[in-house]
C-alpha positions as CSV (number, residue, x, y, z in Angstrom):
1,M,-55.6,105.4,-24.8
2,A,-58.3,105.1,-22.5
3,T,-59.9,102.1,-21.8
4,E,-63.3,102.0,-23.3
5,K,-66.1,101.1,-20.8
6,L,-69.1,98.9,-21.7
7,F,-71.8,98.2,-19.5
8,L,-73.4,94.9,-19.0
9,R,-76.3,94.6,-16.9
10,G,-75.3,97.4,-14.8
11,R,-71.8,96.8,-14.6
12,S,-68.6,98.3,-15.5
13,V,-66.5,96.3,-17.9
14,G,-63.5,96.8,-19.8
15,S,-63.1,96.8,-23.5
16,A,-60.4,93.9,-22.9
17,E,-63.1,91.8,-21.9
18,P,-65.6,90.7,-24.6
19,L,-68.6,91.5,-24.2
20,L,-71.5,88.6,-23.9
21,P,-74.8,90.2,-25.0
22,R,-78.0,88.9,-23.3
23,R,-79.8,85.7,-24.8
24,D,-83.1,86.1,-25.6
25,P,-85.2,83.7,-23.7
26,K,-87.6,83.1,-27.0
27,I,-84.6,82.4,-28.9
28,V,-82.9,79.7,-26.9
29,A,-85.9,77.6,-26.1
30,A,-86.6,78.3,-30.4
31,R,-83.1,76.6,-30.5
32,T,-83.8,74.4,-28.2
33,I,-86.5,72.9,-29.5
34,G,-85.4,73.3,-33.5
35,A,-82.3,71.2,-31.9
36,T,-84.6,68.4,-30.4
37,A,-87.0,67.8,-33.2
38,R,-83.9,67.7,-35.5
39,A,-82.1,64.7,-33.2
40,I,-85.7,62.8,-33.4
41,E,-85.8,62.9,-37.1
42,R,-82.4,62.0,-37.3
43,T,-83.4,58.8,-34.9
44,R,-86.2,58.3,-37.0
45,R,-83.9,57.9,-40.1
46,R,-81.6,55.8,-38.7
47,G,-84.2,53.4,-37.8
48,A,-83.5,50.7,-35.1
49,A,-80.8,48.0,-35.3
50,E,-80.7,45.1,-37.4
51,P,-84.0,42.8,-36.2
52,E,-83.5,39.8,-34.2
53,G,-84.7,36.8,-35.0
54,P,-84.1,34.6,-37.7
55,P,-81.6,35.5,-40.4
56,T,-83.8,34.7,-43.2
57,P,-84.9,36.7,-45.7
58,A,-88.4,36.2,-45.0
59,W,-88.2,37.5,-41.7
60,R,-86.3,40.3,-42.7
61,R,-88.8,41.2,-45.4
62,L,-91.2,40.7,-42.5
63,A,-89.2,43.5,-40.2
64,E,-89.1,46.1,-43.0
65,E,-93.0,45.5,-43.8
66,A,-93.5,46.5,-40.0
67,K,-91.2,49.4,-40.7
68,A,-92.7,51.0,-43.0
69,C,-96.5,50.3,-41.9
70,R,-99.2,52.9,-42.2
71,R,-102.2,50.7,-41.4
72,C,-103.0,52.7,-38.8
73,P,-102.8,56.2,-37.2
74,L,-99.7,55.1,-34.2
75,H,-97.1,55.5,-37.5
76,M,-97.2,59.5,-37.4
77,S,-95.8,59.3,-33.6
78,R,-93.6,56.6,-33.3
79,T,-90.0,56.7,-32.9
80,H,-89.4,53.2,-33.9
81,V,-91.3,50.0,-34.7
82,V,-91.0,47.4,-32.1
83,F,-90.6,44.0,-33.4
84,Y,-88.6,41.5,-31.9
85,R,-86.3,40.9,-28.9
86,G,-85.1,37.3,-28.8
87,G,-83.4,33.9,-30.6
88,P,-83.4,33.0,-33.9
89,A,-85.2,29.8,-32.8
90,P,-87.1,30.1,-29.5
91,S,-89.2,27.2,-28.1
92,V,-91.1,29.5,-26.3
93,V,-92.4,33.1,-27.1
94,F,-94.1,35.7,-24.8
95,V,-96.4,37.8,-26.1
96,G,-96.9,41.2,-24.6
97,E,-99.9,44.0,-25.9
98,A,-98.2,47.2,-27.0
99,P,-94.8,49.1,-26.1
100,G,-94.2,52.1,-23.8
101,R,-91.4,55.2,-24.1
102,E,-88.6,52.9,-23.6
103,E,-89.2,50.7,-26.4
104,D,-90.5,53.2,-28.4
105,L,-87.0,54.4,-28.1
106,S,-85.0,51.4,-28.8
107,G,-86.8,49.4,-30.9
108,R,-86.9,46.2,-28.7
109,P,-90.3,44.8,-26.7
110,F,-89.4,45.0,-22.8
111,V,-87.0,47.2,-22.2
112,G,-88.4,49.2,-19.6
113,R,-89.5,48.7,-15.8
114,A,-92.3,46.1,-17.0
115,G,-89.4,44.5,-19.4
116,K,-86.5,44.2,-16.1
117,R,-89.8,42.4,-13.9
118,L,-89.9,39.9,-16.9
119,D,-86.3,39.7,-17.5
120,E,-86.3,38.8,-13.5
121,A,-88.9,36.1,-14.5
122,L,-87.3,34.6,-17.4
123,G,-84.2,34.5,-15.2
124,R,-86.1,32.4,-12.5
125,L,-87.5,30.5,-15.4
126,G,-83.6,29.2,-16.2
127,L,-84.3,30.0,-20.0
128,A,-81.0,30.5,-21.8
129,D,-80.1,32.8,-24.1
130,G,-81.8,32.6,-27.3
131,S,-84.3,30.0,-26.4
132,Y,-87.1,32.6,-25.9
133,G,-88.6,35.7,-28.1
134,I,-90.7,38.5,-27.0
135,V,-93.2,40.3,-29.3
136,N,-96.1,42.6,-28.7
137,L,-99.3,42.7,-30.2
138,V,-99.1,46.6,-31.2
139,K,-95.8,47.5,-32.8
140,C,-96.0,51.0,-32.4
141,R,-96.6,53.1,-29.1
142,P,-99.9,54.4,-28.3
143,P,-100.7,57.8,-26.5
144,E,-100.3,57.7,-23.4
145,N,-99.3,54.1,-23.2
146,R,-103.2,52.8,-23.6
147,F,-103.8,49.7,-25.4
148,D,-105.2,50.5,-29.2
149,R,-107.5,47.5,-30.2
150,A,-107.6,48.6,-33.7
151,A,-104.0,48.9,-33.8
152,A,-103.5,45.1,-32.7
153,L,-106.1,44.1,-35.1
154,A,-104.2,46.7,-37.9
155,C,-101.1,44.6,-36.8
156,R,-102.5,41.1,-36.6
157,S,-101.4,40.0,-39.5
158,I,-97.8,40.9,-38.9
159,L,-97.8,38.9,-35.8
160,D,-99.2,35.8,-37.0
161,R,-96.6,35.9,-39.4
162,Q,-93.9,36.3,-37.1
163,L,-95.2,33.1,-34.6
164,E,-94.9,31.5,-38.2
165,L,-92.0,32.0,-39.1
166,L,-90.2,31.7,-35.3
167,A,-92.1,28.4,-34.9
168,P,-92.0,28.3,-31.2
169,E,-93.3,25.3,-29.4
170,R,-95.3,26.8,-26.9
171,L,-96.9,30.4,-26.2
172,V,-96.9,32.7,-23.2
173,T,-99.7,35.7,-23.1
174,L,-98.8,38.3,-20.9
175,G,-101.6,40.9,-19.9
176,A,-105.6,40.5,-20.6
177,H,-105.0,42.4,-24.2
178,A,-102.8,39.6,-25.4
179,L,-104.6,37.0,-23.9
180,R,-108.5,37.9,-25.2
181,L,-107.2,38.8,-29.0
182,L,-105.1,35.3,-29.4
183,D,-107.7,33.3,-27.6
184,P,-111.1,35.5,-27.7
185,D,-112.5,32.2,-25.6
186,A,-110.4,33.0,-23.0
187,P,-112.1,33.6,-19.5
188,P,-110.5,37.0,-17.9
189,I,-107.4,37.2,-17.1
190,V,-107.3,36.9,-13.3
191,Q,-109.0,33.5,-13.6
192,A,-107.1,32.6,-16.6
193,A,-103.8,33.5,-15.3
194,G,-101.4,30.3,-14.3
195,T,-103.8,27.6,-16.1
196,P,-102.1,26.3,-19.2
197,R,-104.6,26.6,-22.2
198,R,-104.3,25.4,-26.1
199,L,-104.3,27.4,-28.8
200,G,-104.7,25.1,-31.6
201,A,-102.3,22.9,-31.8
202,R,-100.0,24.8,-29.4
203,P,-99.7,24.8,-25.8
204,L,-100.2,28.8,-24.4
205,F,-99.7,29.6,-20.5
206,P,-101.5,32.9,-19.7
207,L,-99.8,35.1,-17.3
208,L,-100.6,38.6,-15.7
209,H,-98.9,41.8,-17.3
210,P,-95.6,41.9,-15.7
211,A,-96.7,46.0,-15.2
212,A,-99.1,44.8,-12.7
213,A,-97.0,43.5,-10.5
214,L,-95.5,46.7,-10.3
215,H,-98.1,49.1,-9.9
216,A,-100.4,46.7,-8.1
217,P,-99.4,45.1,-4.9
218,R,-102.3,42.8,-4.7
219,Y,-101.0,40.8,-7.6
220,R,-97.4,40.8,-7.0
221,A,-97.8,37.3,-4.8
222,R,-100.3,35.9,-7.7
223,W,-97.2,36.9,-10.2
224,E,-95.1,35.3,-8.2
225,A,-96.8,31.8,-8.3
226,D,-97.9,31.8,-11.6
227,V,-94.1,32.4,-12.6
228,G,-93.5,29.1,-10.5
229,R,-96.5,27.3,-12.1
230,L,-94.7,28.5,-15.7
231,A,-91.7,27.4,-14.6
232,E,-93.0,23.6,-14.0
233,W,-95.2,23.9,-17.3
234,L,-91.8,24.6,-19.2
235,R,-89.9,21.8,-17.7
236,E,-92.7,19.5,-19.0
237,R,-92.8,18.2,-22.6
238,P,-94.8,19.6,-24.7
239,G,-96.9,16.8,-25.6
240,E,-97.3,16.1,-21.5
241,T,-98.7,20.0,-21.5
242,L,-102.9,20.8,-21.9
């Protein structure tokens, strides 16, 4: 029987070989976009892992409340609410500003490049696992990672209840926005960083944001020096701090 010849892209192909039609680039692109959107939606529906922190009903209720929050427009673009990272009864809680891309994807604060810089500092401080916690003022990633003060104010009641339930002995703020929102009377961060303060009855230590040490060489030595001062401050008994 004569071999039927098929032609693909100007070349002769024997009938024993399967004919592979050209793929329309528009169709391929549409299918790729669709698959990506479906993967994102599956991630949204799964949600983040079980929240770290105190294994109490009040903490779990607060985590669920945060996950369902619609108080500001950031809920429309988030992948996960970024709630907490750390132990169930931390002696010190670090308060950051807002999550970035890696945090949005994982649902955990400070897991990107700035988080690695913070983890290096935690190692220098000698803090044992479970003895510290990390939160952000804003629980959802803002566009282009720009701090959203309105969103921070919308999240404030959740932050306050987190701190109430965690009951740390001390607080460490990371960056200008965290310091200013918690302590409106504080001086600018470049003046305040490295000097202990007091927030009501609770000792407070302001630090530059770890991202500053990554992106601004002029702040790297300052970051290292202030982390050294923080280590000394943490070795003091809470009653001895300012």
